[in-house]
C-alpha positions in Angstrom: 134.6 147.3 -158.9 133.6 145.2 -156.2 132.6 145.0 -152.1 135.4 144.2 -149.1 133.4 143.0 -146.4 136.0 142.8 -143.2 135.1 141.1 -140.2 137.5 141.7 -136.8 137.0 141.3 -132.8 137.5 144.1 -131.0 140.8 145.9 -130.7 141.8 143.9 -133.4 142.8 147.0 -135.4 140.9 145.5 -138.2 138.8 148.9 -138.6 142.5 150.4 -139.4 143.3 147.7 -142.3 139.8 148.6 -143.6 140.2 152.6 -143.8 143.4 151.9 -145.3 142.0 149.7 -147.7 139.5 152.6 -148.7 141.9 155.5 -148.6 143.9 153.1 -151.5 141.0 151.9 -153.7 139.0 155.3 -152.8 136.2 153.1 -152.0 133.7 154.4 -149.2 134.1 153.1 -145.8 131.1 152.0 -143.6 130.2 150.3 -140.7 127.9 152.2 -137.6 126.2 153.7 -140.7 124.3 151.2 -141.3 123.2 151.0 -138.2 122.6 155.0 -137.5 120.7 154.7 -140.8 118.5 151.9 -139.7 117.3 153.3 -136.4 116.3 156.7 -137.7 114.4 154.8 -141.0 112.7 151.8 -138.5 112.8 154.3 -135.4 114.7 151.7 -133.2 117.3 152.9 -130.6 120.7 152.0 -132.2 121.7 150.1 -128.8 119.3 147.6 -129.6 121.0 147.3 -133.1 124.0 146.8 -132.0 122.9 143.7 -129.3 120.6 142.4 -131.8 123.3 141.6 -134.2 126.1 141.3 -131.3 125.1 139.4 -128.1 123.5 135.8 -128.7 120.0 135.2 -128.2 118.1 134.5 -125.4 115.5 131.7 -125.1 112.6 134.6 -125.0 114.0 137.0 -127.8 114.5 133.1 -129.6 110.6 133.0 -128.8 109.1 136.4 -129.6 111.1 136.9 -133.4 111.9 140.6 -131.2 115.8 140.4 -132.9 114.7 138.4 -135.9 113.3 141.9 -136.4 116.3 143.9 -136.0 118.2 142.2 -138.1 115.9 142.3 -141.0 115.9 146.2 -140.6 120.0 145.9 -140.6 120.2 143.3 -143.3 118.0 145.3 -145.9 119.9 149.1 -144.9 123.4 147.5 -145.4 122.6 145.4 -149.0 121.5 149.1 -150.0 124.4 150.7 -149.2 126.6 148.0 -150.5 124.4 148.0 -153.6 126.1 150.7 -155.1 129.4 148.7 -155.1 132.8 150.1 -154.3 132.1 149.5 -150.3 134.5 148.7 -147.5 132.3 148.0 -144.6 134.2 146.2 -141.3 131.0 145.7 -138.7 129.5 143.4 -137.9 127.2 140.8 -139.6 128.0 142.1 -143.0 130.0 138.5 -143.9 126.8 136.9 -142.8 124.3 139.3 -145.6 126.1 138.2 -148.6 127.8 134.9 -148.5 125.9 134.4 -152.0 127.1 136.9 -154.3 130.4 136.6 -156.4 131.8 139.5 -156.4 132.4 140.3 -152.2 135.7 139.7 -150.9 135.7 138.7 -147.6 138.4 139.4 -145.3 138.8 138.2 -141.5 141.4 140.4 -139.1 142.7 138.7 -136.6 145.3 139.3 -133.9 147.4 138.2 -130.6 145.4 138.4 -127.8 148.0 140.1 -125.6 148.2 142.9 -128.4 144.4 143.0 -127.9 144.6 143.2 -124.1 146.8 145.8 -124.0 144.8 148.2 -126.7 141.8 147.8 -125.0 143.5 148.6 -121.3 145.5 151.8 -123.3 141.8 152.5 -124.5 139.3 152.0 -122.2 141.2 152.8 -119.3 140.9 149.2 -118.1 142.7 146.5 -115.9 144.5 143.7 -117.8 142.0 141.1 -115.8 138.9 143.3 -116.8 140.5 144.0 -120.5 140.7 140.5 -121.0 137.4 139.5 -119.6 135.6 141.9 -121.7 137.3 140.4 -124.8 136.7 137.8 -124.4 132.9 137.8 -123.6 133.2 140.0 -126.4 134.3 138.0 -128.8 132.1 134.6 -127.2 128.8 136.6 -128.1 129.5 137.2 -131.6 129.9 133.5 -132.1 127.0 132.3 -130.2 125.3 135.1 -132.1 126.0 133.1 -135.5 125.4 130.2 -134.3 122.2 131.0 -133.2 121.0 132.6 -136.0 122.6 131.2 -139.0 124.3 128.1 -136.9 127.8 129.5 -138.6 130.7 129.7 -136.5 132.2 133.2 -137.0 135.2 132.2 -136.3 134.9 129.1 -139.1 137.9 130.2 -142.0 135.6 129.1 -144.2 133.7 132.1 -144.4 136.4 134.4 -146.0 138.4 134.4 -148.9 141.4 135.3 -146.5 142.5 135.6 -142.9 145.4 137.9 -141.9 146.6 138.4 -138.4 148.2 141.1 -137.6 151.5 141.1 -135.4 154.1 140.4 -137.7 152.2 141.7 -140.6 151.4 145.3 -140.4 148.1 147.0 -140.6 149.6 148.8 -144.1 150.7 145.1 -145.6 147.5 143.8 -144.5 145.7 146.2 -147.0 148.5 145.7 -149.7 146.9 142.3 -148.8 143.5 143.0 -149.7 144.2 145.2 -153.0 146.6 142.3 -154.8 143.8 139.7 -153.6 141.2 142.1 -155.1 143.1 142.1 -158.6 141.7 138.3 -159.1 138.8 138.6 -161.5 136.4 136.6 -159.5 136.3 139.0 -157.0 135.5 141.9 -160.1 131.4 142.7 -160.4 129.9 141.6 -163.2 126.2 141.6 -164.8 125.4 138.0 -163.6 127.1 138.9 -159.7 124.8 142.7 -159.6 121.8 140.9 -160.2 122.5 138.4 -157.1 122.9 141.1 -155.1 119.9 142.6 -156.9 118.2 140.2 -156.1 119.3 139.8 -152.3 118.7 143.8 -152.0 115.0 143.4 -153.0 114.2 140.4 -150.7 115.2 142.1 -147.5 113.5 145.1 -148.5 110.5 143.4 -148.6 111.1 141.1 -145.4 112.0 144.6 -143.4 108.5 145.4 -144.6 106.6 142.8 -143.9 108.7 141.3 -140.8 106.3 143.9 -138.1 103.1 141.5 -139.3 104.5 138.2 -140.7 107.7 137.5 -138.5 108.5 134.8 -140.5 108.1 135.3 -143.7 111.1 134.6 -146.1 111.2 135.9 -149.4 113.1 135.1 -153.1 113.5 137.4 -155.1 114.4 137.3 -159.1 114.7 139.9 -161.6 111.7 141.6 -159.8 109.8 139.0 -158.9 109.5 137.9 -155.3 108.4 134.5 -153.9 106.9 135.0 -150.5 106.7 132.0 -147.7 104.8 132.2 -144.6 105.1 129.7 -142.0 101.7 128.5 -140.6 103.9 127.6 -137.8 103.4 130.9 -136.6 99.7 130.7 -136.3 98.7 133.2 -138.5 97.6 131.1 -141.5 94.4 130.4 -141.7 91.6 129.2 -144.5 88.9 130.4 -147.0 88.7 134.8 -146.5 91.5 134.6 -143.5 94.0 132.8 -146.6 92.6 135.5 -149.3 92.7 138.1 -146.9 97.0 137.2 -145.8 97.9 137.4 -149.1 96.5 140.0 -150.5 98.0 141.9 -147.5 101.2 140.2 -148.4 100.9 141.3 -152.0 100.0 144.6 -151.7 102.8 145.5 -149.4 105.8 143.4 -151.3 104.4 145.5 -154.2 103.4 148.7 -153.2 105.8 149.4 -150.3 108.8 146.7 -151.6 109.0 147.6 -155.6 108.4 144.1 -156.6 106.9 144.0 -159.8 104.9 140.4 -159.4 104.2 138.4 -156.1 103.5 135.0 -155.8 102.3 134.0 -152.4 103.1 130.7 -150.9 101.1 129.5 -147.2 103.4 126.8 -146.4 103.4 124.7 -143.4 107.3 124.9 -143.1 109.4 127.6 -144.5 111.6 125.8 -147.3 115.9 125.0 -146.6 118.2 126.9 -148.1 117.0 130.5 -146.3 120.5 133.2 -145.9 119.1 135.9 -143.5 
């Protein structure tokens, strides 16, 4: 039992690899399904969610926290999907959301640019120059997204357990390499690694519920207990009665809607380091 995330650029044949691996393992294969469910659950147009995890955020978006809200929604739905295990995910941002989870095999699929250009020309009926420009812009946006929101470059090979180039290696070869790697014991789900994921799911669920009222809220969960940090830099933290009102509101959302068994709220001057959103 494992989780596989496949990161890929457009027309890199990563989707084919993902479906092949899922078929060989009998795993569920998901991608756009996460966006559709998030769109329906949080009543957000799907195109806004796509842009939230693809396009580099503008200065205005960074200030307004609009994109953070959409990312929180996607992350909550995504983590809930993979929590059940035996999943291959080949959509955007999955490798960011699961960096802490041991039993995830993180794969990067790359392809020769000329091959990608030809595939895009054929698939979209475009000229060579147009196809090349679109692919370069697409790759650049994805890279900027990771750097802006996470300080991580999607092209950095250290993010992944294996990197495979589709050229001499075929789609079938890539799928076999992934299955062989998955046989290693470290990628098997254990009670300890499942707990890490379960804690992430709870934290993400609570953050998604809080994000409208408290855009800078960060949550750490541990066996049903949630520590919630609300940064005063957002301008919502006051003193006395107002602080108690905020604490009671956060506790109510986290326990009655989010499913936390216990909650500790910290009205902090800043968010502690080490959070991965």
